[in-house]
C-alpha positions in Angstrom: 0.1 0.0 0.1 2.7 2.2 0.9 4.6 0.9 -2.0 2.1 2.3 -4.1 1.5 5.4 -2.8 5.2 6.4 -3.3 5.0 5.2 -6.6 2.1 7.6 -7.1 4.3 9.9 -5.7 6.9 9.3 -8.1 9.3 8.7 -4.8 10.1 12.4 -4.7 11.4 13.4 -1.1 10.7 10.7 1.6 9.2 8.3 -0.5 12.3 8.0 -2.1 12.8 5.4 0.8 9.9 3.4 -0.1 11.7 2.1 -3.2 14.6 0.2 -1.5 13.9 -3.1 -0.3 16.3 -2.8 2.7 14.3 0.3 3.6 11.1 -1.6 3.6 12.4 -4.8 4.8 13.7 -3.0 8.1 9.9 -1.3 8.8 8.1 -4.5 7.7 9.8 -6.2 11.2 10.0 -3.1 12.9 5.6 -3.0 11.7 5.0 -6.8 12.8 6.8 -6.4 15.8 5.0 -3.4 17.3 1.2 -4.8 16.1 2.5 -8.3 17.9 3.6 -6.2 21.4 0.2 -4.7 21.2 -2.4 -7.2 19.9 -0.7 -9.5 22.0 -2.7 -9.6 25.4 -6.1 -9.0 23.7 -5.6 -11.4 21.6 -4.5 -14.2 24.6 -7.3 -13.2 26.4 -9.7 -13.4 23.9 -8.5 -16.9 23.8 -8.5 -17.8 27.0 -11.7 -16.8 27.1 -12.7 -18.6 24.1 -11.7 -22.2 24.8 -11.9 -22.5 28.2 -9.6 -25.3 29.2 -7.7 -24.6 25.9 -4.9 -27.0 24.4 -5.4 -30.7 24.8 -2.4 -32.1 26.3 -0.9 -35.3 25.4 -1.5 -38.2 28.3 1.2 -40.1 27.0 3.5 -36.9 26.8 6.3 -35.9 29.6 4.6 -35.6 32.7 6.3 -32.3 33.5 3.6 -30.8 30.6 0.7 -31.9 32.9 1.2 -28.1 34.5 0.9 -26.9 30.9 -3.4 -27.2 31.3 -5.2 -24.2 30.7 -2.7 -22.5 28.2 -4.8 -21.7 25.0 -3.7 -22.5 21.7 -4.0 -20.8 17.7 -1.8 -18.1 19.4 -0.6 -18.6 15.8 -3.8 -16.0 14.9 -1.7 -12.9 16.7 1.4 -14.6 14.3 -0.6 -13.6 11.0 -2.2 -10.6 12.1 0.8 -8.8 12.8 2.4 -10.6 9.6 -0.1 -10.1 6.4 -1.0 -6.1 8.0 3.1 -5.8 7.9 3.1 -7.2 4.0 0.1 -5.1 2.8 1.7 -2.1 3.9 5.1 -2.5 2.8 5.1 -5.4 0.1 5.1 -4.2 -3.9 1.7 -5.5 -4.7 3.6 -6.3 -8.5 5.5 -9.4 -6.8 4.4 -12.6 -8.2 6.7 -14.0 -5.7 5.5 -12.6 -2.6 1.9 -13.3 -3.4 2.6 -16.9 -4.2 4.5 -17.2 -0.6 1.7 -14.9 1.3 -1.1 -17.4 0.3 1.4 -20.7 1.0 1.6 -18.4 4.9 -2.2 -17.9 4.8 -3.6 -21.3 3.4 -1.3 -23.3 6.1 -2.3 -20.9 8.1 -5.8 -21.6 7.9 -5.4 -25.5 7.9 -3.7 -25.2 10.9 -6.5 -23.2 12.7 -9.2 -25.5 11.3 -6.8 -28.3 12.7 -6.7 -26.5 16.2 -10.2 -25.3 16.5 -11.1 -29.4 15.7 -8.5 -30.1 18.7 -10.1 -27.9 21.4 -13.7 -28.2 20.5 -13.3 -32.5 19.9 -11.0 -32.0 23.1 -9.1 -34.5 21.4 -5.2 -33.9 19.9 -5.4 -35.6 17.0 -7.3 -32.8 15.1 -8.2 -33.3 11.6 -7.2 -36.6 9.5 -3.6 -36.7 8.3 -5.2 -37.2 4.8 -7.1 -34.1 4.6 -4.7 -32.3 6.0 -1.9 -33.4 2.9 -4.5 -33.1 0.3 -5.2 -29.6 1.6 -1.3 -28.8 2.2 -0.6 -29.7 -1.8 -3.5 -27.9 -3.1 -2.1 -24.7 -2.0 1.7 -25.5 -2.4 0.9 -27.0 -5.7 -0.9 -23.5 -6.5 2.2 -21.6 -4.8 4.9 -23.6 -6.8 2.6 -22.9 -10.5 3.2 -18.9 -9.8 6.6 -19.7 -8.7 7.6 -21.8 -11.9 5.9 -19.3 -14.4 8.8 -16.8 -13.3 11.6 -18.5 -12.3 12.6 -22.3 -13.5 12.8 -25.8 -13.0 16.4 -26.4 -11.6 17.1 -27.7 -8.6 20.6 -26.2 -7.4 22.9 -27.4 -5.6 25.2 -25.7 -2.9 28.8 -25.5 -2.4 29.3 -25.8 -6.5 28.9 -22.9 -8.4 26.8 -23.1 -11.6 25.6 -26.9 -11.3 21.8 -27.6 -11.3 19.8 -30.2 -12.0 17.2 -29.7 -14.0 13.6 -31.9 -12.9 11.8 -30.7 -16.1 7.8 -31.2 -15.2 9.3 -33.0 -12.1 10.0 -29.8 -10.4 6.3 -29.1 -10.0 5.8 -32.2 -7.4 9.5 -31.6 -5.7 8.6 -28.2 -4.9 4.9 -28.9 -4.0 6.4 -32.1 -1.7 9.4 -29.2 -0.2 6.9 -26.9 0.9 4.6 -29.6 2.6 7.3 -31.3 4.6 8.6 -28.1 6.1 5.0 -27.2 7.0 5.0 -30.0 8.7 8.5 -30.1 9.7 8.3 -27.0 12.1 4.8 -28.5 13.0 6.3 -31.2 14.7 9.0 -28.8 16.2 6.3 -26.9 17.5 6.7 -28.9 21.0 7.9 -26.9 23.6 7.4 -23.3 24.7 9.7 -21.3 22.5 11.4 -23.5 20.9 10.1 -23.6 17.4 9.9 -19.8 17.3 13.4 -18.6 17.7 15.1 -21.1 15.0 12.1 -19.5 12.8 12.6 -16.2 13.1 16.8 -17.6 12.4 15.8 -19.3 9.4 13.6 -15.8 8.3 16.8 -14.2 8.6 19.4 -15.8 6.8 16.8 -16.8 3.8 15.8 -12.4 4.0 19.7 -12.4 2.9 19.6 -15.1 0.5 16.6 -13.0 -1.2 17.9 -9.6 -1.7 21.3 -11.1 -2.6 19.7 -13.6 -5.3 17.1 -10.8 -6.8 20.1 -8.3 -6.9 22.0 -9.7 -10.4 25.1 -8.0 -9.3 25.5 -9.3 -6.3 24.2 -12.8 -7.6 26.3 -13.2 -10.6 29.3 -12.3 -8.1 28.3 -15.2 -5.4 27.8 -17.8 -8.3 24.3 -18.0 -7.0 20.8 -18.4 -9.2 19.6 -14.9 -10.4 16.1 -15.0 -10.0 14.3 -11.3 -11.1 11.6 -9.6 -8.7 12.7 -12.2 -5.9 13.8 -9.7 -3.7 10.6 -8.7 -2.4 10.5 -11.6 -0.8 13.5 -10.0 1.4 10.2 -7.9 3.2 8.3 -11.5 3.6 11.0 -12.7 5.6 11.5 -9.9 7.8 7.9 -9.8 8.2 7.9 -12.6 9.6 11.0 -11.7 12.1 9.0 -9.4 13.7 6.0 -11.1 14.1 8.0 -14.5 15.5 9.8 -11.9 17.9 6.1 -10.5 18.9 4.4 -13.8 19.8 7.7 -15.2 21.1 7.7 -12.1 23.8 4.8 -14.2 24.8 5.7 -17.2 24.5 9.0 -17.2 26.3 8.5 -20.3 29.0 6.8 -20.5 31.3 4.1 -19.7 27.5 1.0 -17.6 28.4 -0.1 -19.0 24.7 0.9 -21.9 22.6 0.8 -21.0 18.2 -0.6 -24.0 17.8 -0.8 -25.9 14.0 -2.0 -21.9 13.1 1.0 -20.6 13.4 3.5 -23.5 13.0 2.9 -24.8 9.6 2.3 -21.1 8.2 5.5 -20.4 8.9 7.1 -23.7 8.0 5.0 -23.0 5.0 6.5 -19.8 4.2 10.0 -20.6 4.7 9.2 -23.5 2.6 8.1 -21.6 -0.7 10.6 -18.7 0.1 13.6 -21.4 -0.3 11.8 -23.0 -3.8 11.4 -19.1 -5.3 15.0 -18.1 -5.1 16.0 -21.6 -5.7 17.3 -22.4 -2.6 16.2 -25.6 -1.5 19.1 -27.6 -0.6 20.4 -24.3 1.6 17.1 -24.3 4.1 17.6 -28.0 4.7 21.1 -27.0 6.5 19.8 -23.8 7.7 16.5 -25.1 8.9 18.3 -28.3 9.9 17.1 -28.4 13.0 13.5 -29.0 11.7 15.1 -31.6 9.6 16.4 -33.3 12.6 13.5 -33.5 14.7 11.2 -35.2 11.3 13.7 -37.4 11.0 13.7 -38.5 14.4 9.7 -39.2 14.2 10.4 -41.4 11.0 13.0 -43.5 12.5 10.7 -44.0 15.5 7.8 -44.8 13.9 9.6 -47.0 11.3 12.0 -48.7 14.1 9.3 -49.8 16.4 7.0 -51.0 13.7 9.8 -53.7 12.5 11.5 -54.5 15.9 8.8 -53.6 18.9 12.1 -51.2 19.9 12.4 -46.9 20.5 15.6 -45.7 19.3 15.1 -42.3 21.2 12.7 -42.7 24.8 10.5 -40.4 23.1 10.0 -38.4 19.8 10.3 -35.8 18.9 14.0 -35.6 19.7 13.1 -33.1 21.7 10.9 -35.2 24.0 13.9 -37.5 24.0 16.3 -35.0 26.1 13.5 -34.0 28.1 13.2 -38.0 29.4 17.2 -37.5 29.7 16.4 -35.4 32.6 17.1 -32.2 31.1 15.5 -28.9 32.4 13.0 -27.7 29.4 14.3 -24.2 29.0 18.1 -26.3 28.7 16.8 -28.2 25.4 15.2 -25.0 24.3 17.9 -22.5 24.3 20.3 -25.4 23.7 18.3 -26.2 20.4 18.3 -22.4 19.5 22.0 -22.2 19.8 21.8 -25.3 17.4 19.6 -23.1 14.7 21.9 -20.6 14.7 25.2 -22.4 14.1 23.0 -24.2 11.1 21.7 -20.7 9.9 25.7 -19.6 9.6 27.2 -23.1 8.0 23.8 -22.8 5.5 25.1 -19.0 4.6 28.2 -20.1 4.5 27.7 -21.7 1.1 26.8 -18.7 -0.7 30.7 -18.0 -0.9 31.6 -21.3 -0.8 31.1 -22.0 -4.8 
């Protein structure tokens, strides 16, 4: 909205600042942060009144989690509200990438909302059936992939090697949609402790903001040997908005959490990161930057696979953050150490931009 206004003013005077993506990214971060902090208390009060007993706690989960009964969920609505308002204020409406990735964010958030609503209404942790969720997720991810590919390409770029790409052709549509859905659910699996998923999402969004900005600039992309994608730099504004909204939510989600983001937030944020990686042609790099989410997902897959075939457990409990809780680590220790790991992985992922 403000970009259109500045454009109408021919970017004269102060309006010239809006021309720059770096300025709008910083503004989007601060806008989402301030909105989130302002609406947070009222949102939490509203959720507490409407939900009564809050998010159902799994009986087979860690016993320390029983103390969290009554904590409201669907805090992802706070994140989405502040993020959407911030994006509508600062994004360039002409960017197809921004609309595609924002569509995934909102669409996945809606699926998560329906899942959370089902859990709260039925007082069960099951939510929507897995089949229905995946069908809806793939439909949204497929539409976003179609928009992205129409303005990009169908190559899978390999980090650490300059100019090396694997042409997937029509198979890229399936790969990209699966990647977006997979990453959305990976963040969803990670969201099991107070603040555990929020900070790694903020860190990953920060790393992707830099990647999007560099990939959108032909000079920087050429120098670094990364794929140049015209107009993709606009996604830096979306990443910054995610950072601001995430930090505002963390203010209320820090241990002990006053609210949980629920599937409303975790699916939306995970889907957004996956879509941004697809748009910037940095899918493999995101697997490094978001390695924490990958490990969390892998721990569940390994646990289920081994248990079904041998009847034995590899981990005391999956996802792996519960394994460390069962080993006696306090929840805050698990959370902070996982945050540290996410920062290290982000630095490693960003190092691939020059090691080519």
